[in-house]
N, C-alpha and C positions, 0 to 999 in steps of 0.2 A: 522863142530862145534863138540867139543869134551866134552862139559860141559852140564849137565842139569841145566840150571838156576832155574827151579822150585824147586831144592832141596837146594838151597843156602839161600833163604829168607824163614824162617820158623816161625810158630806162636809162640808167647811169652806165655808160659804156666808155668812161673815160674820155668822152668828147670834151673839147675845149669849151669852156663856159665862164660866165661871169661869176663873181663870188660875193654872196651875202653873208656878213658876219652878224650873228646874233649875239648880243652883248647884254648881261645884267650889270646894273649899277655897282654891285659888289665886286664885279670882275674887271672894271674899267681899268683901274691903275695897272694891274698885271697885264692886261690885254695891250694897253698902249705901249707898255715897255717893249713888247715883242715886235712893234711896228718900227719902220725906218723913220728917220728924222723929219722927212718932209710931210709924212703922214700924220706924225704927232704934232707937227706945228699946224697942220690944217684942221684937225680935231680942236686944238686950242683956240684956233682964230674962229671957229664956228660954235664954241662952247658946247660941243657934243657931251652930254652927260649920261647917255645911256638909260635915261628915263623911258619907261614904256612908250613907244610910238616915235621916239627920236630917230630921225632918218638923216644920213648924210652919204653923198656920193664922195668917193675917195679916189686919189690918182692911181694909176696902174701901169707899170711899165710894159706889161704884155698886151696892152692895147684893149683888154676886156674890162667891162664895168666892174667895179669893186665898190661895195657900199656896206655901211655899218647900220644897225638897227637896234634900238634898245627894246628889251622884252622884261617881262615881269620876272619876279624873284622865285616863281613856282618851279617845280621840277619838270613839268611837262607843258608843251606848247598848247594853249587853249585854242579852240576852234577858229576864232577870229583874229588870232594874235598876228598873223602874217598878212591879213587882207590888206592893210594899209601899205606894208612895204611892198607888195606885189604890184600895186597900181602906180606907186612912185617910182620903181625902177623903169629905166628905159627899156623898150621892147628887146627881147633877148632871151637867151638861155642861161640859167643860174644853178649853181649849187649853193647849199647853206652850210655854214660852218658855226661851231660854237667858238667861244673866246679862246679856247686852248688850240684853235686852227684844226680841229678835227670835223670831217664830213658828218653830218647828222640828218636823221630823218625827220620830216616835218610832223608826222602822225596826224592827228585830227586837224591840225592847222592846214593841211593840204585842202580841206573843204573850203576854208576861208580864201585861201589863194585861188581856188578854181572859181569862187563866186565872187571875187573881185572883178571878174570879166563879165558878170551878168548885167544886162541893161534891158530895158523894155523900150524898145523904139519902133513898134509897129505903126504908129501914127506920125512918125517924124518924117517929113518930107526930104531932109537932108541928113539922115542918119549916117554916122560913120562908126563902124564897128571898132571896139576896143583892140588895139594891137596886143597880140598874146605875149605874156611873159612866161616862158616856159620853165618848168621845175624839173631838175633831175632827182630821180629816186631809184633805190635799190630794192624797194618793197613794192613789187607790182601787184601783189595781192591787196595790200592796204591801199594802193593807188585805185585799184579797180573799185573797192568799197566807196572811196571818197568820191569818184567819178558817178557812181550809181546814185549816191546822195545828192551831189549837185545837180544831176539831171532831174531827179525827183523834186528837188527844191525849185528849180527853175520852172518845172511844169506847172506846180501849184502857183508860184508867182505870177506866171503869165496868165493863168485863168483867172485868177482874182484881180488882177490889175485890168484885164480887158473890160471896157464899159458894157453896160447891160444891152445896148443896141447891137452889140456883137456877141453878147454871151447870155442868150435866153435858154429856156429849159431844153430846146431842141439842140442847141450848139454845145450845151454841156452834155447831153446824151452822145452826140457825135465824139466829144473827147473821150468819154468812157469807152465807147466802141474802138476808138483808135488805139488806145492803150491795151484793151482786152485782146483786140485782133493780133497785135504785135506778139502776144504771148499765148495765143490759141485759146483765150477764154471764151466762155459762152455768154453773151449779152443779150438780154431781152428787156422790153419795156411794156408798161402798161400805160395807156394815155387816154386822156380826157374821160369820157363817160365810161370806159372799160374800168376805170377805177371804182366806180360805184358797183358795177356788175361783180367785181372780184373783192369787194368789200375793204376798200380803202377811202372811206368817207372823208376823213379829215383832209388828206392831200388834195382830193377833188375840192373840197369846200374852199380851202385857202387859195387854190390856184385857178378857179374857174372863171373869175371876172377878167382874166388877162386874155390877150388876143392869141398867145401861143398856149396851147393846152398843157395842163399840168401832166406829169408823169411820175411813175416810179421806175427807176433804172436797176437793174438786177444784173450783176456780173458774178459768174461762178467759175472757179478755177481749182485744178489740183485733184489729187486722188481722193475719191469718196471715203477711202478707208483711214485716211489721216484726219487728225484733230480738227474740228470745225472752228475757223476763226472768221467772225463776221464783223465787218466795218460798216458804219452808217455815217453819212455825211449830209449835213443840212444844206440842201440846194436851192435856196431862195435867191434866184437870180437878180431880183431888185425888189426892195421892200419899201413901198410907199407908206407903210403903216396901216394901209386899207382905209375904211371909212373913220378910224381913229387916226387920221392922218399925221404924219411926222411934219414939224417945221422944216423949212428949207435947209437950215443947218444940219439937222438930224438925218436929212435925206441924201446929203451930199456924197457920202461914202457908201450908199447902200448897195452899190454893185458888188461889195466884198461880202455881201450876206450869204453867198454861196461859198465862203471860204472853208467851212467844214467839209464840203463835198471835194473841194480841190485837194485838201489835206489828206482825206481819206483815199482819194485816187492816187495821189502821189505815194502814200504808204502802200497801197495795192500794187503799184508798179515795182516798188522795192522788194515786195515778198515775191512777185512772179519772177522778176528778173534774178533773184538769187535761188529760186527754185526751192523756196522753203518747204519743208514737208509738212504742209497743212492743207486742209480743204477750205479754200478762201471763198468768202461771199462778200461782195459789196453792194450796199443798197443806197441809192440816192433818190430821195424824193426831191423832184425838181420843179419848182413852181415860180411864178412872179406873183407877188401880193400886190395886186392892182385894184383899181376902183372902176366899177361900172354898175349898171342897174341890177346885175345879179351877184354883186360882191356881199360876202358874209357880213353880218351885223353885230354889233354888241347886243347882248342878250339872247342870241340865237342859241339853241341847244343842238348839239351834234352827237350821234351815237358813233363811237369809235369802232375800229375793228375788234378791239378787246371786249366789247360790250359795256364798256364804262361811259356814261353819259357826261358831257362836259359842257357846261355854260360859258358862253364867250363873254369874258369880263373886259377884254380889249383885243380888238383885231390886231393890234401891233405886236401881240405875243403869238405870232403864227408859227414861229420856228418849232417851239415844243409840240404844236398840234400836227405838223406833218412828221415830225420824229415820232410821234406816238404810234401812228400805224406802222411805220418802218420798224420800230422795236418790237412790236407785237409780232409782226411776221417773223423777224429774226428769232425771237424768243420761243416761237412755236417749235424750233428745231432743237433747242436747249443746246447751243454751240459750247464749245470748250471755253471760248472768250468771245465776249462782245463788246465792242467799243463804239462809241458815237461821238463826233467831232461836230461842233456848232459855234458860230458866232452868234451867242444865245441871248446874254443879257449885259446891258449897260452896268448893272451892279457889280459883275465881276470885274470890270474895268475900274470902277470906282475903289473896289477893295484892293486890288492888285496892280492897277496900273496898266498900261497897253502891252507890256512885253511878257508879262507872267500869266499864263493860262490857269484857270482853276480846274483842278482835277476832283472829281467825285467818284468814290467807289465804296462798296460796302465790304470789299475784300481786302484786308490788312496786308496779306502777303503780297498781293499785287501791287498795293500801294507802295510798299517797301521796295519791290522790285523796280518800279517806275521811278521812284526817287533815286535809286542807285544809278540807273540808266541816265536820268536827266543829269545828274552830277558828272557822270563819265563823259557825256556828249556836250557838255555845256549847253544845255536845252532846258531852261528852268521850268519846273511845274510847282504848284502849290496846292496841296490838298485842303479842301474845305470840307466840313462834316455834312452828312445827310442827317440833319437834326430833326428827327421824325415829329417832335411837338411842333414844329413849323408847319407840318402839313395841314393843321387846322386852319391856317390862313387861306387856304384853297378851298375852303367849304362853300358850298352853293346851297341856297334855300329850295332850289327847284330840280338840281341835277346831281349826280355823284360827287362832282367837283367843278371848281371854276378852273379857267387856265390862267387867272392872275390873282394876286392878293391884293385886297383893298388897302392894306396897311403901307404897303411899299418897302417895308423892312425885309431884309435877307433875301433880295431879289434873286441872286444866283442860286441860293440854297432851295427856295420854293420853286424854282424852275426845275432843278435837279430831282426833286421829289416828286414833282408832277411826272417826270420821265420815268422815275423808279416805279411808279404804278403800273407801267406797261412791261416791266421785265419781272415778272413773278417767278420764273423758273431758272433763269440763268444767274448762277451766283458769281461768276468771274465777269462782272460788268464794269465798265468805266464811261464816264461821261466828262468830256473836256469841253469847257467854255472858253473860247479863245477869240482873241482879237483879230488875228489873221492879217495884221496891217503894220507896218512899219511907219511910225509917225514922222520921225527924222531920221534922214540919211546918216548911215555909219559906213565905214569901209566893208565892202562885201555885202552890203544890207541897204540898198537904195530905198527911197520912200516908195511905198506900194505894198502890194500883196506879199504876204509871207507865209510859209508853211510852218506855222507854229506848232510845237510839240512833236513834229515829224521824227526828228532824230532820237528823241527820248524813247518814242514808241517803237520805232525801228530797232534800236539797240535792245529793248526789252524782248521784243519778239525773236529777234535773232539768238539771244542768248537762251530763251525759254524752249525754242524749238530746233535749233541747229547746234546748240551746246556751245 
């Protein structure tokens, strides 16, 4: 992360500043009538129509930048609505005005303004930081929340975008420890053969072929008397597919297969920074699914922590295996809420595309709460069913279940049903199957890792536990 977001949103104390007019198409005519003739002529010459995303610099007698920007007809600014404007403006300090020439607050759009300054330039030899566009605000509490979300988003993006040679299981553990130390959390880890000694066989099995030992990272924070909230993030730092090796095209982005861990860590950072009254636990099974002489094989059978035997139908369905043992550990405590985040299936991407994560939960009230939060935070989720009849697709002739279905149908659902077997006690459980990657750059969202579903889940947790 190269930008200090705290310095971009600043208190409005009537300082001199540039002016950004936000204009809806329906307001255009009346707004133009309020301008001087030279400005109206300039608008006509440039055919400014106030369509969403239209941007135009105007003249100014005061020597400060004045610009107009078209916005949507909705009554609130969406999260990403000002991101394009922020980066198009010349560096400087700005207030935003509506078409009636009244100073307004950006609300959720502050997040997009902040993240328009995000860039990942760790490996650029001649990187040049984006010059800041500062935004005035009278709502510093709202600004603080936006800054916290931007920082957490940037953390997840940085981790996901970092290539696997610099983001293996040990480095991912170091990232968890850094966040934990900043908030006085307790972080421990179980590494290598200790996983077998402490009954985490699937995590060991998936990661044992790699040169960097597999591990289960465990962060605990907060008052033990508060409701227990447990987050689990899939931490496959690189996925070759194992002996069922992926083709080159399928392996190209597998550095992002620890995206679930990055999202869960970012959410943990938000919970701890806000001092939410919960007992937080973060579990990250961190492995690399590599190939060597001791790699696990198709047809192998493993006894999981839960005592359920699993036949390996495909070594490329490894994420659900490491999550199984982590979910079993979490479920033993029967937390008030249990959430897992994973880049789990291509089937979810086929069904919903790259931007919308699949949500699974048996709890209808929680699903409704998350849907409301996703809508409020402009962070989409789509619930898919835990359709129990599909569990038969995971049948095995020699074990309690298989880790994959032979049919190939309903892949995201069968993966979620597999995980559900390891959560017998916790009723308030959610599983998120996310892409954690932006395919094509958009304002505030450059191509690379993304904290998919972060804002939706943070909004839900904040409303549930902080009121």
